[in-house]
N, C-alpha and C positions, 0 to 999 in steps of 0.2 A: 504493500500500500504506500510505501515511501515515494513511489513515482507520482502520487497525487499531491505531495507536499512541494508544490512549485509556487513561484511568485504569483500573487494574485488570489491564491486559495484563501477562503475564509475559514478560520478555525476557532476553537474554544479550548482554553486550558482547563483540563478536568479538575485540577486541584485549586484553581483560582477563579471561580465563577464571577467574582466581583470585578475582574479585569474586563469583562464584556467580550465582545467578538474581536478577533484580530485578523489582520490581513498579512499574509506572508510577503515580506519585502525581498528577501534574498535567502538562498540556500548555499552554504559554503561547507562542503564536507559534512561533518557531524554537528554543524551549527545552523540553526534556522533563525533568522531575524524576523520578528513578528511585531507589527504595530497594533497594539491593543487600544480599544476605545478609552478605557479608564486607567491604563497603566503605562501607556506610551510604548516605546520601542523596547523589546525584551529579546534577549538571545536565549533560545531554547535548545537544549541538547536532547534529541529524540531517543537517545540511549536511556535517559532517565524519565522523560515525560512523553507520553503518547498523546499528541494533540488530537482533538476530535474535529473531524472535517465537517463543516457546516455546508459549504458550497465549494465545489471544485472550480478551478480556474477555467475559463472558456477554452475550448479546444482539447481539454484533458478529461472530459466527462465520460 
């Protein structure tokens, strides 16, 4: 499912619901930059956090 974690994909952090929805900005190896509505830009390590996909980026559905 990692192939869906591309720039533009809308996600939710399962352990931080108060952060709101986030849009993936960049993927660099094992780091994903996500801009969340209430928490701003966060670097997520998918090895430790499995982001919930809300909406796949256009062209990758």
